[in-house]
C-alpha positions as CSV (number, residue, x, y, z in Angstrom):
1,X,125.1,133.9,126.9
2,X,127.7,136.4,125.4
3,X,126.4,137.3,122.5
4,X,125.7,141.0,121.8
5,X,121.8,141.6,122.1
6,X,119.8,141.8,119.2
7,X,122.1,139.6,117.7
8,X,120.3,137.2,115.3
9,X,122.9,133.6,115.6
10,X,124.9,132.5,112.4
11,X,123.7,129.5,111.1
12,X,127.3,129.0,109.1
13,X,129.5,128.1,112.0
14,X,127.0,124.9,113.0
15,X,128.0,121.6,111.0
16,X,124.3,120.1,109.8
17,X,123.5,117.1,111.0
18,X,125.4,113.5,109.6
19,X,121.7,111.7,108.1
20,X,121.3,108.8,110.8
21,X,122.6,105.7,108.6
22,X,121.4,102.8,109.2
23,X,122.1,98.6,108.5
24,X,118.2,96.5,107.8
25,X,119.6,93.8,106.5
26,X,122.6,91.9,106.7
27,X,124.3,88.8,104.4
28,X,125.9,86.8,107.0
29,X,128.7,84.3,107.1
30,X,127.6,81.8,104.8
31,X,126.3,83.4,102.7
32,X,126.9,83.6,99.2
33,X,126.0,85.6,96.8
34,X,125.9,86.3,93.4
35,X,124.4,88.9,91.7
36,X,123.3,92.4,91.9
37,X,122.3,94.7,95.6
38,X,120.1,97.6,94.7
39,X,118.0,99.9,97.4
40,X,117.5,102.3,100.0
41,X,118.6,100.5,103.5
42,X,121.5,100.2,105.3
43,X,123.1,96.4,104.7
44,X,125.5,94.4,106.6
45,X,127.8,92.1,104.4
46,X,129.5,89.3,106.4
47,X,129.8,86.5,103.4
48,X,130.8,86.9,99.8
49,X,129.3,89.0,97.3
50,X,130.4,88.6,93.7
51,X,127.7,91.5,91.7
52,X,126.5,94.9,91.3
53,X,126.5,96.8,95.2
54,X,124.7,100.8,94.3
55,X,122.7,101.7,97.8
56,X,121.3,104.9,98.7
57,X,122.6,104.2,102.2
58,X,125.1,102.5,104.2
59,X,127.1,99.4,103.0
60,X,129.5,97.7,106.1
61,X,132.0,94.9,105.2
62,X,131.7,93.8,108.2
63,X,135.3,91.3,108.6
64,X,134.5,88.6,107.8
65,X,132.6,89.7,104.2
66,X,134.5,89.0,101.1
67,X,133.1,91.6,98.3
68,X,134.4,92.0,94.9
69,X,133.0,94.3,92.0
70,X,133.8,96.6,89.6
71,X,132.6,99.0,90.7
72,X,130.9,99.9,95.2
73,X,128.1,103.5,95.0
74,X,127.0,104.0,98.3
75,X,126.5,106.9,101.0
76,X,128.7,105.3,102.9
77,X,130.9,102.3,103.0
78,X,132.5,100.8,106.0
79,X,135.5,98.0,105.1
80,X,136.5,95.7,107.5
81,X,137.0,92.8,106.2
82,X,137.9,92.5,101.4
83,X,137.1,95.1,98.7
84,X,138.3,93.9,95.2
85,X,136.9,96.6,93.6
86,X,136.1,100.8,93.1
87,X,134.5,102.6,95.6
88,X,132.2,105.5,94.6
89,X,130.6,107.2,98.3
90,X,129.9,110.6,99.5
91,X,131.6,109.1,103.1
92,X,134.4,105.6,102.6
93,X,136.4,104.6,106.4
94,X,138.7,101.5,105.5
95,X,138.8,99.6,109.4
96,X,142.3,98.3,110.5
97,X,140.9,94.9,109.5
98,X,140.4,96.9,106.3
99,X,142.0,95.5,103.0
100,X,140.6,97.6,99.2
101,X,142.3,96.2,96.2
102,X,140.9,99.2,94.1
103,X,140.1,103.1,93.5
104,X,138.1,105.0,95.5
105,X,136.4,108.4,95.1
106,X,134.9,110.4,98.2
107,X,134.4,113.4,99.7
108,X,135.2,112.2,103.6
109,X,138.4,109.7,103.8
110,X,139.3,107.6,107.4
111,X,140.9,105.0,107.5
112,X,143.3,103.3,110.5
113,X,145.5,102.2,111.4
114,X,146.4,98.9,109.7
115,X,145.0,99.8,107.3
116,X,145.3,98.7,103.2
117,X,144.5,100.0,100.4
118,X,146.1,99.0,96.5
119,X,145.5,102.1,94.7
120,X,143.7,105.6,94.4
121,X,142.0,107.8,96.3
122,X,140.3,111.2,94.8
123,X,138.6,113.0,96.9
124,X,135.7,115.9,95.4
125,X,134.2,118.7,96.8
126,X,130.7,117.1,96.7
127,X,129.7,113.5,94.6
128,X,126.4,113.4,92.8
129,X,124.9,110.3,92.9
130,X,122.6,109.2,91.6
131,X,120.6,105.8,92.8
132,X,116.9,105.9,90.0
133,X,117.5,103.3,87.8
134,X,118.0,100.9,90.4
135,X,115.8,102.0,93.2
136,X,112.3,100.3,92.2
137,X,109.7,102.4,94.8
138,X,108.1,100.8,98.1
139,X,105.1,98.4,96.6
140,X,105.9,99.0,93.2
141,X,106.0,96.0,91.1
142,X,108.2,95.5,87.9
143,X,105.5,95.0,84.5
144,X,106.0,92.0,82.5
145,X,107.8,92.7,79.5
146,X,105.8,91.2,76.3
147,X,104.9,87.6,76.4
148,X,105.3,86.6,79.7
149,X,103.1,86.6,83.1
150,X,103.2,89.8,85.5
151,X,104.5,88.2,89.0
């Protein structure tokens, strides 16, 4: 409307829309899980989890969720419950009910009033996250080890 005639709109001023990250799997409040959680997509944890997490997507630790990991790797992490371990993610949010004991390395960080963090926050201009080793392509079945029967 107020642009000069013949002027080309600038893409520099308009930020790229953030991809929509959705929860596709839920670990319920009565579930206790120990092991490795990896893949693509969003996961919400309302129960107890102990092990490794590497998600090419969103990780939500709900208010009743309790997670213990050496390091959590995900595109985006939202904590409303308890997390003991370091976080490596492009975006990290700690909600008012969230409690984190560990260091955070991220590009974008937000907390609500009342949130708790015992650790340091290291802000990066950009972060390179790799999930190739943890994610198998859809329909791919792991090969059997020598002397084992294929699944």
